[in-house]
Jmol script that loads the backbone (N, CA, C; Angstrom):
load data "model"
ATOM      1  N   MET A   1       0.848  -1.159   0.000  1.00  0.00           N
ATOM      2  CA  MET A   1       0.000   0.000   0.000  1.00  0.00           C
ATOM      3  C   MET A   1       0.898   1.228   0.000  1.00  0.00           C
ATOM      4  N   THR A   2       0.717   2.093  -0.955  1.00  0.00           N
ATOM      5  CA  THR A   2       1.531   3.298  -1.020  1.00  0.00           C
ATOM      6  C   THR A   2       0.674   4.509  -0.710  1.00  0.00           C
ATOM      7  N   PHE A   3       1.301   5.532  -0.191  1.00  0.00           N
ATOM      8  CA  PHE A   3       0.630   6.787   0.086  1.00  0.00           C
ATOM      9  C   PHE A   3       1.229   7.847  -0.826  1.00  0.00           C
ATOM     10  N   GLY A   4       0.750   7.917  -2.038  1.00  0.00           N
ATOM     11  CA  GLY A   4       1.272   8.852  -3.022  1.00  0.00           C
ATOM     12  C   GLY A   4       2.173   8.147  -4.009  1.00  0.00           C
ATOM     13  N   LYS A   5       2.254   8.703  -5.198  1.00  0.00           N
ATOM     14  CA  LYS A   5       3.042   8.071  -6.253  1.00  0.00           C
ATOM     15  C   LYS A   5       4.540   8.173  -6.015  1.00  0.00           C
ATOM     16  N   SER A   6       4.988   9.202  -5.329  1.00  0.00           N
ATOM     17  CA  SER A   6       6.423   9.432  -5.215  1.00  0.00           C
ATOM     18  C   SER A   6       7.045   8.816  -3.967  1.00  0.00           C
ATOM     19  N   ARG A   7       6.322   7.958  -3.269  1.00  0.00           N
ATOM     20  CA  ARG A   7       6.871   7.361  -2.052  1.00  0.00           C
ATOM     21  C   ARG A   7       6.901   5.845  -2.158  1.00  0.00           C
ATOM     22  N   PRO A   8       7.889   5.219  -1.543  1.00  0.00           N
ATOM     23  CA  PRO A   8       7.906   3.754  -1.499  1.00  0.00           C
ATOM     24  C   PRO A   8       6.795   3.244  -0.592  1.00  0.00           C
ATOM     25  N   PRO A   9       6.375   1.992  -0.767  1.00  0.00           N
ATOM     26  CA  PRO A   9       5.287   1.459   0.052  1.00  0.00           C
ATOM     27  C   PRO A   9       5.661   1.350   1.525  1.00  0.00           C
ATOM     28  N   LEU A  10       4.702   1.641   2.392  1.00  0.00           N
ATOM     29  CA  LEU A  10       4.916   1.552   3.832  1.00  0.00           C
ATOM     30  C   LEU A  10       4.422   0.229   4.395  1.00  0.00           C
ATOM     31  N   VAL A  11       3.375  -0.325   3.794  1.00  0.00           N
ATOM     32  CA  VAL A  11       2.760  -1.568   4.247  1.00  0.00           C
ATOM     33  C   VAL A  11       2.687  -2.504   3.054  1.00  0.00           C
ATOM     34  N   PRO A  12       3.052  -3.757   3.220  1.00  0.00           N
ATOM     35  CA  PRO A  12       3.039  -4.676   2.076  1.00  0.00           C
ATOM     36  C   PRO A  12       1.632  -5.075   1.652  1.00  0.00           C
ATOM     37  N   ASP A  13       1.478  -5.287   0.372  1.00  0.00           N
ATOM     38  CA  ASP A  13       0.264  -5.876  -0.170  1.00  0.00           C
ATOM     39  C   ASP A  13       0.429  -7.389  -0.123  1.00  0.00           C
ATOM     40  N   PRO A  14      -0.664  -8.142  -0.071  1.00  0.00           N
ATOM     41  CA  PRO A  14      -0.540  -9.603  -0.093  1.00  0.00           C
ATOM     42  C   PRO A  14       0.232 -10.076  -1.324  1.00  0.00           C
ATOM     43  N   GLY A  15       1.185 -10.970  -1.110  1.00  0.00           N
ATOM     44  CA  GLY A  15       2.018 -11.492  -2.183  1.00  0.00           C
ATOM     45  C   GLY A  15       3.326 -10.756  -2.373  1.00  0.00           C
ATOM     46  N   GLN A  16       3.498  -9.628  -1.727  1.00  0.00           N
ATOM     47  CA  GLN A  16       4.711  -8.831  -1.884  1.00  0.00           C
ATOM     48  C   GLN A  16       5.833  -9.387  -1.013  1.00  0.00           C
ATOM     49  N   GLN A  17       7.061  -9.351  -1.535  1.00  0.00           N
ATOM     50  CA  GLN A  17       8.217  -9.803  -0.759  1.00  0.00           C
ATOM     51  C   GLN A  17       8.473  -8.841   0.391  1.00  0.00           C
ATOM     52  N   VAL A  18       8.823  -9.412   1.546  1.00  0.00           N
ATOM     53  CA  VAL A  18       9.093  -8.596   2.728  1.00  0.00           C
ATOM     54  C   VAL A  18      10.363  -9.075   3.417  1.00  0.00           C
ATOM     55  N   LEU A  19      10.962  -8.185   4.176  1.00  0.00           N
ATOM     56  CA  LEU A  19      12.090  -8.503   5.052  1.00  0.00           C
ATOM     57  C   LEU A  19      11.575  -8.418   6.477  1.00  0.00           C
ATOM     58  N   LEU A  20      11.881  -9.411   7.283  1.00  0.00           N
ATOM     59  CA  LEU A  20      11.460  -9.413   8.677  1.00  0.00           C
ATOM     60  C   LEU A  20      12.625  -8.985   9.555  1.00  0.00           C
ATOM     61  N   MET A  21      12.339  -8.166  10.534  1.00  0.00           N
ATOM     62  CA  MET A  21      13.356  -7.737  11.485  1.00  0.00           C
ATOM     63  C   MET A  21      13.257  -8.633  12.714  1.00  0.00           C
ATOM     64  N   SER A  22      14.396  -9.183  13.136  1.00  0.00           N
ATOM     65  CA  SER A  22      14.398 -10.017  14.342  1.00  0.00           C
ATOM     66  C   SER A  22      14.587  -9.120  15.565  1.00  0.00           C
ATOM     67  N   GLU A  23      14.509  -9.713  16.739  1.00  0.00           N
ATOM     68  CA  GLU A  23      14.639  -8.939  17.973  1.00  0.00           C
ATOM     69  C   GLU A  23      16.009  -8.298  18.124  1.00  0.00           C
ATOM     70  N   ASP A  24      17.053  -8.933  17.558  1.00  0.00           N
ATOM     71  CA  ASP A  24      18.397  -8.357  17.661  1.00  0.00           C
ATOM     72  C   ASP A  24      18.689  -7.352  16.546  1.00  0.00           C
ATOM     73  N   GLY A  25      17.706  -7.074  15.687  1.00  0.00           N
ATOM     74  CA  GLY A  25      17.860  -6.076  14.639  1.00  0.00           C
ATOM     75  C   GLY A  25      18.314  -6.613  13.300  1.00  0.00           C
ATOM     76  N   SER A  26      18.612  -7.901  13.211  1.00  0.00           N
ATOM     77  CA  SER A  26      19.038  -8.457  11.923  1.00  0.00           C
ATOM     78  C   SER A  26      17.824  -8.678  11.023  1.00  0.00           C
ATOM     79  N   ARG A  27      18.082  -8.694   9.722  1.00  0.00           N
ATOM     80  CA  ARG A  27      17.009  -8.873   8.743  1.00  0.00           C
ATOM     81  C   ARG A  27      16.940 -10.323   8.303  1.00  0.00           C
ATOM     82  N   ILE A  28      15.719 -10.817   8.173  1.00  0.00           N
ATOM     83  CA  ILE A  28      15.489 -12.187   7.733  1.00  0.00           C
ATOM     84  C   ILE A  28      14.821 -12.115   6.370  1.00  0.00           C
ATOM     85  N   GLU A  29      15.439 -12.717   5.361  1.00  0.00           N
ATOM     86  CA  GLU A  29      14.915 -12.672   3.995  1.00  0.00           C
ATOM     87  C   GLU A  29      14.150 -13.944   3.665  1.00  0.00           C
ATOM     88  N   GLY A  30      13.456 -13.921   2.535  1.00  0.00           N
ATOM     89  CA  GLY A  30      12.793 -15.118   2.030  1.00  0.00           C
ATOM     90  C   GLY A  30      11.349 -15.269   2.462  1.00  0.00           C
ATOM     91  N   PHE A  31      10.654 -14.161   2.700  1.00  0.00           N
ATOM     92  CA  PHE A  31       9.260 -14.216   3.127  1.00  0.00           C
ATOM     93  C   PHE A  31       8.383 -13.383   2.205  1.00  0.00           C
ATOM     94  N   ARG A  32       7.104 -13.740   2.172  1.00  0.00           N
ATOM     95  CA  ARG A  32       6.090 -12.978   1.435  1.00  0.00           C
ATOM     96  C   ARG A  32       4.938 -12.659   2.370  1.00  0.00           C
ATOM     97  N   ALA A  33       4.353 -11.483   2.192  1.00  0.00           N
ATOM     98  CA  ALA A  33       3.167 -11.111   2.963  1.00  0.00           C
ATOM     99  C   ALA A  33       1.983 -11.918   2.453  1.00  0.00           C
ATOM    100  N   VAL A  34       1.215 -12.473   3.363  1.00  0.00           N
ATOM    101  CA  VAL A  34       0.023 -13.234   3.006  1.00  0.00           C
ATOM    102  C   VAL A  34      -1.217 -12.372   3.223  1.00  0.00           C
ATOM    103  N   SER A  35      -1.114 -11.373   4.089  1.00  0.00           N
ATOM    104  CA  SER A  35      -2.245 -10.490   4.369  1.00  0.00           C
ATOM    105  C   SER A  35      -1.750  -9.058   4.445  1.00  0.00           C
ATOM    106  N   GLY A  36      -2.693  -8.147   4.465  1.00  0.00           N
ATOM    107  CA  GLY A  36      -2.383  -6.766   4.776  1.00  0.00           C
ATOM    108  C   GLY A  36      -2.317  -6.636   6.291  1.00  0.00           C
ATOM    109  N   PRO A  37      -2.269  -5.418   6.807  1.00  0.00           N
ATOM    110  CA  PRO A  37      -2.213  -5.245   8.256  1.00  0.00           C
ATOM    111  C   PRO A  37      -3.518  -5.688   8.925  1.00  0.00           C
ATOM    112  N   LEU A  38      -3.383  -6.395  10.039  1.00  0.00           N
ATOM    113  CA  LEU A  38      -4.519  -6.861  10.835  1.00  0.00           C
ATOM    114  C   LEU A  38      -4.314  -6.407  12.274  1.00  0.00           C
ATOM    115  N   THR A  39      -5.396  -6.187  12.997  1.00  0.00           N
ATOM    116  CA  THR A  39      -5.311  -5.804  14.400  1.00  0.00           C
ATOM    117  C   THR A  39      -5.733  -6.978  15.268  1.00  0.00           C
ATOM    118  N   THR A  40      -4.916  -7.293  16.264  1.00  0.00           N
ATOM    119  CA  THR A  40      -5.232  -8.390  17.183  1.00  0.00           C
ATOM    120  C   THR A  40      -6.186  -7.896  18.270  1.00  0.00           C
ATOM    121  N   GLU A  41      -6.635  -8.813  19.115  1.00  0.00           N
ATOM    122  CA  GLU A  41      -7.526  -8.445  20.220  1.00  0.00           C
ATOM    123  C   GLU A  41      -6.852  -7.510  21.213  1.00  0.00           C
ATOM    124  N   THR A  42      -5.530  -7.585  21.298  1.00  0.00           N
ATOM    125  CA  THR A  42      -4.793  -6.728  22.232  1.00  0.00           C
ATOM    126  C   THR A  42      -4.437  -5.376  21.627  1.00  0.00           C
ATOM    127  N   GLY A  43      -4.802  -5.155  20.363  1.00  0.00           N
ATOM    128  CA  GLY A  43      -4.541  -3.880  19.711  1.00  0.00           C
ATOM    129  C   GLY A  43      -3.246  -3.824  18.931  1.00  0.00           C
ATOM    130  N   GLU A  44      -2.493  -4.907  18.914  1.00  0.00           N
ATOM    131  CA  GLU A  44      -1.239  -4.944  18.167  1.00  0.00           C
ATOM    132  C   GLU A  44      -1.535  -5.105  16.675  1.00  0.00           C
ATOM    133  N   ILE A  45      -0.772  -4.436  15.840  1.00  0.00           N
ATOM    134  CA  ILE A  45      -0.937  -4.555  14.391  1.00  0.00           C
ATOM    135  C   ILE A  45       0.060  -5.586  13.887  1.00  0.00           C
ATOM    136  N   ILE A  46      -0.448  -6.578  13.163  1.00  0.00           N
ATOM    137  CA  ILE A  46       0.391  -7.662  12.652  1.00  0.00           C
ATOM    138  C   ILE A  46       0.193  -7.816  11.155  1.00  0.00           C
ATOM    139  N   ILE A  47       1.127  -8.528  10.535  1.00  0.00           N
ATOM    140  CA  ILE A  47       1.022  -8.923   9.134  1.00  0.00           C
ATOM    141  C   ILE A  47       1.316 -10.411   9.091  1.00  0.00           C
ATOM    142  N   ARG A  48       0.502 -11.159   8.398  1.00  0.00           N
ATOM    143  CA  ARG A  48       0.727 -12.604   8.274  1.00  0.00           C
ATOM    144  C   ARG A  48       1.710 -12.816   7.134  1.00  0.00           C
ATOM    145  N   VAL A  49       2.766 -13.598   7.397  1.00  0.00           N
ATOM    146  CA  VAL A  49       3.821 -13.856   6.416  1.00  0.00           C
ATOM    147  C   VAL A  49       4.053 -15.353   6.277  1.00  0.00           C
ATOM    148  N   ALA A  50       4.542 -15.752   5.109  1.00  0.00           N
ATOM    149  CA  ALA A  50       4.878 -17.153   4.838  1.00  0.00           C
ATOM    150  C   ALA A  50       6.223 -17.193   4.129  1.00  0.00           C
ATOM    151  N   ILE A  51       6.930 -18.319   4.269  1.00  0.00           N
ATOM    152  CA  ILE A  51       8.193 -18.446   3.550  1.00  0.00           C
ATOM    153  C   ILE A  51       7.895 -18.551   2.053  1.00  0.00           C
ATOM    154  N   GLU A  52       8.866 -18.145   1.245  1.00  0.00           N
ATOM    155  CA  GLU A  52       8.687 -18.110  -0.214  1.00  0.00           C
ATOM    156  C   GLU A  52       8.202 -19.442  -0.779  1.00  0.00           C
ATOM    157  N   GLU A  53       8.845 -20.524  -0.386  1.00  0.00           N
ATOM    158  CA  GLU A  53       8.511 -21.835  -0.937  1.00  0.00           C
ATOM    159  C   GLU A  53       7.066 -22.218  -0.607  1.00  0.00           C
ATOM    160  N   GLU A  54       6.654 -21.999   0.624  1.00  0.00           N
ATOM    161  CA  GLU A  54       5.276 -22.315   1.026  1.00  0.00           C
ATOM    162  C   GLU A  54       4.285 -21.444   0.252  1.00  0.00           C
ATOM    163  N   TYR A  55       4.631 -20.175   0.066  1.00  0.00           N
ATOM    164  CA  TYR A  55       3.747 -19.270  -0.674  1.00  0.00           C
ATOM    165  C   TYR A  55       3.567 -19.759  -2.114  1.00  0.00           C
ATOM    166  N   ARG A  56       4.670 -20.105  -2.778  1.00  0.00           N
ATOM    167  CA  ARG A  56       4.593 -20.592  -4.169  1.00  0.00           C
ATOM    168  C   ARG A  56       3.810 -21.897  -4.252  1.00  0.00           C
ATOM    169  N   ASN A  57       4.089 -22.842  -3.344  1.00  0.00           N
ATOM    170  CA  ASN A  57       3.379 -24.125  -3.354  1.00  0.00           C
ATOM    171  C   ASN A  57       1.883 -23.942  -3.131  1.00  0.00           C
ATOM    172  N   SER A  58       1.514 -23.073  -2.216  1.00  0.00           N
ATOM    173  CA  SER A  58       0.090 -22.868  -1.942  1.00  0.00           C
ATOM    174  C   SER A  58      -0.618 -22.236  -3.134  1.00  0.00           C
ATOM    175  N   ARG A  59       0.046 -21.322  -3.815  1.00  0.00           N
ATOM    176  CA  ARG A  59      -0.558 -20.707  -5.011  1.00  0.00           C
ATOM    177  C   ARG A  59      -0.746 -21.755  -6.102  1.00  0.00           C
ATOM    178  N   ARG A  60       0.264 -22.587  -6.295  1.00  0.00           N
ATOM    179  CA  ARG A  60       0.196 -23.621  -7.327  1.00  0.00           C
ATOM    180  C   ARG A  60      -0.898 -24.640  -7.016  1.00  0.00           C
ATOM    181  N   GLU A  61      -1.053 -24.995  -5.733  1.00  0.00           N
ATOM    182  CA  GLU A  61      -2.031 -26.003  -5.323  1.00  0.00           C
ATOM    183  C   GLU A  61      -3.415 -25.424  -5.052  1.00  0.00           C
ATOM    184  N   GLY A  62      -3.559 -24.104  -5.117  1.00  0.00           N
ATOM    185  CA  GLY A  62      -4.857 -23.473  -4.919  1.00  0.00           C
ATOM    186  C   GLY A  62      -5.365 -23.511  -3.487  1.00  0.00           C
ATOM    187  N   ARG A  63      -4.474 -23.381  -2.525  1.00  0.00           N
ATOM    188  CA  ARG A  63      -4.857 -23.392  -1.114  1.00  0.00           C
ATOM    189  C   ARG A  63      -4.234 -22.192  -0.408  1.00  0.00           C
ATOM    190  N   ARG A  64      -4.652 -21.984   0.824  1.00  0.00           N
ATOM    191  CA  ARG A  64      -4.068 -20.909   1.626  1.00  0.00           C
ATOM    192  C   ARG A  64      -2.678 -21.310   2.105  1.00  0.00           C
ATOM    193  N   ALA A  65      -1.802 -20.341   2.168  1.00  0.00           N
ATOM    194  CA  ALA A  65      -0.445 -20.608   2.656  1.00  0.00           C
ATOM    195  C   ALA A  65      -0.449 -20.736   4.175  1.00  0.00           C
ATOM    196  N   VAL A  66       0.372 -21.648   4.677  1.00  0.00           N
ATOM    197  CA  VAL A  66       0.584 -21.745   6.121  1.00  0.00           C
ATOM    198  C   VAL A  66       1.436 -20.537   6.497  1.00  0.00           C
ATOM    199  N   SER A  67       0.923 -19.706   7.379  1.00  0.00           N
ATOM    200  CA  SER A  67       1.604 -18.444   7.669  1.00  0.00           C
ATOM    201  C   SER A  67       1.739 -18.233   9.166  1.00  0.00           C
ATOM    202  N   MET A  68       2.485 -17.185   9.515  1.00  0.00           N
ATOM    203  CA  MET A  68       2.655 -16.818  10.918  1.00  0.00           C
ATOM    204  C   MET A  68       2.489 -15.313  11.044  1.00  0.00           C
ATOM    205  N   ALA A  69       2.116 -14.883  12.218  1.00  0.00           N
ATOM    206  CA  ALA A  69       1.924 -13.456  12.475  1.00  0.00           C
ATOM    207  C   ALA A  69       3.265 -12.813  12.808  1.00  0.00           C
ATOM    208  N   TRP A  70       3.483 -11.602  12.297  1.00  0.00           N
ATOM    209  CA  TRP A  70       4.702 -10.851  12.595  1.00  0.00           C
ATOM    210  C   TRP A  70       4.294  -9.408  12.862  1.00  0.00           C
ATOM    211  N   PRO A  71       4.856  -8.759  13.879  1.00  0.00           N
ATOM    212  CA  PRO A  71       4.484  -7.370  14.174  1.00  0.00           C
ATOM    213  C   PRO A  71       4.765  -6.457  12.974  1.00  0.00           C
ATOM    214  N   ALA A  72       3.809  -5.607  12.645  1.00  0.00           N
ATOM    215  CA  ALA A  72       3.927  -4.752  11.460  1.00  0.00           C
ATOM    216  C   ALA A  72       5.134  -3.823  11.526  1.00  0.00           C
ATOM    217  N   GLU A  73       5.495  -3.362  12.726  1.00  0.00           N
ATOM    218  CA  GLU A  73       6.640  -2.449  12.820  1.00  0.00           C
ATOM    219  C   GLU A  73       7.963  -3.158  12.579  1.00  0.00           C
ATOM    220  N   MET A  74       7.934  -4.499  12.529  1.00  0.00           N
ATOM    221  CA  MET A  74       9.153  -5.266  12.285  1.00  0.00           C
ATOM    222  C   MET A  74       9.150  -5.915  10.903  1.00  0.00           C
ATOM    223  N   VAL A  75       8.322  -5.369  10.002  1.00  0.00           N
ATOM    224  CA  VAL A  75       8.246  -5.856   8.624  1.00  0.00           C
ATOM    225  C   VAL A  75       8.631  -4.712   7.699  1.00  0.00           C
ATOM    226  N   GLU A  76       9.578  -4.966   6.801  1.00  0.00           N
ATOM    227  CA  GLU A  76       9.966  -3.982   5.789  1.00  0.00           C
ATOM    228  C   GLU A  76       9.550  -4.496   4.428  1.00  0.00           C
ATOM    229  N   VAL A  77       9.035  -3.603   3.614  1.00  0.00           N
ATOM    230  CA  VAL A  77       8.657  -3.978   2.258  1.00  0.00           C
ATOM    231  C   VAL A  77       9.921  -4.067   1.426  1.00  0.00           C
ATOM    232  N   SER A  78      10.085  -5.173   0.744  1.00  0.00           N
ATOM    233  CA  SER A  78      11.249  -5.383  -0.111  1.00  0.00           C
ATOM    234  C   SER A  78      10.910  -4.895  -1.513  1.00  0.00           C
ATOM    235  N   VAL A  79      11.476  -3.763  -1.883  1.00  0.00           N
ATOM    236  CA  VAL A  79      11.194  -3.164  -3.184  1.00  0.00           C
ATOM    237  C   VAL A  79      12.433  -3.281  -4.059  1.00  0.00           C
ATOM    238  N   PRO A  80      12.302  -3.777  -5.298  1.00  0.00           N
ATOM    239  CA  PRO A  80      13.455  -3.869  -6.196  1.00  0.00           C
ATOM    240  C   PRO A  80      14.099  -2.497  -6.418  1.00  0.00           C
ATOM    241  N   TRP A  81      15.404  -2.487  -6.601  1.00  0.00           N
ATOM    242  CA  TRP A  81      16.146  -1.229  -6.728  1.00  0.00           C
ATOM    243  C   TRP A  81      15.652  -0.370  -7.882  1.00  0.00           C
ATOM    244  N   TYR A  82      15.209  -0.997  -8.993  1.00  0.00           N
ATOM    245  CA  TYR A  82      14.782  -0.194 -10.135  1.00  0.00           C
ATOM    246  C   TYR A  82      13.497   0.570  -9.827  1.00  0.00           C
ATOM    247  N   LYS A  83      12.669   0.076  -8.916  1.00  0.00           N
ATOM    248  CA  LYS A  83      11.480   0.828  -8.521  1.00  0.00           C
ATOM    249  C   LYS A  83      11.859   1.988  -7.612  1.00  0.00           C
ATOM    250  N   TRP A  84      12.855   1.786  -6.730  1.00  0.00           N
ATOM    251  CA  TRP A  84      13.336   2.894  -5.910  1.00  0.00           C
ATOM    252  C   TRP A  84      13.891   3.997  -6.798  1.00  0.00           C
ATOM    253  N   GLN A  85      14.642   3.596  -7.818  1.00  0.00           N
ATOM    254  CA  GLN A  85      15.215   4.578  -8.726  1.00  0.00           C
ATOM    255  C   GLN A  85      14.110   5.401  -9.374  1.00  0.00           C
ATOM    256  N   ARG A  86      13.024   4.741  -9.759  1.00  0.00           N
ATOM    257  CA  ARG A  86      11.910   5.447 -10.385  1.00  0.00           C
ATOM    258  C   ARG A  86      11.306   6.455  -9.419  1.00  0.00           C
ATOM    259  N   TRP A  87      11.170   6.082  -8.115  1.00  0.00           N
ATOM    260  CA  TRP A  87      10.576   6.998  -7.158  1.00  0.00           C
ATOM    261  C   TRP A  87      11.446   8.225  -6.935  1.00  0.00           C
ATOM    262  N   PHE A  88      12.760   8.042  -6.915  1.00  0.00           N
ATOM    263  CA  PHE A  88      13.628   9.159  -6.586  1.00  0.00           C
ATOM    264  C   PHE A  88      14.036  10.008  -7.779  1.00  0.00           C
ATOM    265  N   THR A  89      13.762   9.552  -8.993  1.00  0.00           N
ATOM    266  CA  THR A  89      14.140  10.346 -10.157  1.00  0.00           C
ATOM    267  C   THR A  89      12.980  11.149 -10.722  1.00  0.00           C
ATOM    268  N   ARG A  90      11.819  11.039 -10.124  1.00  0.00           N
ATOM    269  CA  ARG A  90      10.667  11.825 -10.612  1.00  0.00           C
ATOM    270  C   ARG A  90      10.605  13.157  -9.952  1.00  0.00           C
TER     271      ARG A  90
END
end "model"
wireframe off; spacefill off
backbone 0.3
color backbone group
């Protein structure tokens, strides 16, 4: 989900590649967003994510991906460099 044409996305759309931040600050690659932002009963905002292989297999088999909840503030949208270049050169 983007807020304006000239800005990179802040929240991933379902199917978009994401980087997960671990508690020690390192980035974990190889995940895709399965949902947009969701609010839990406790008020925390989460995004459901699945590993790349599970996401591809579930799409091919026509089923939902087995996913896990991850806090939205610890999810970064993985945008290809050529799209960043487009945003900053306009």
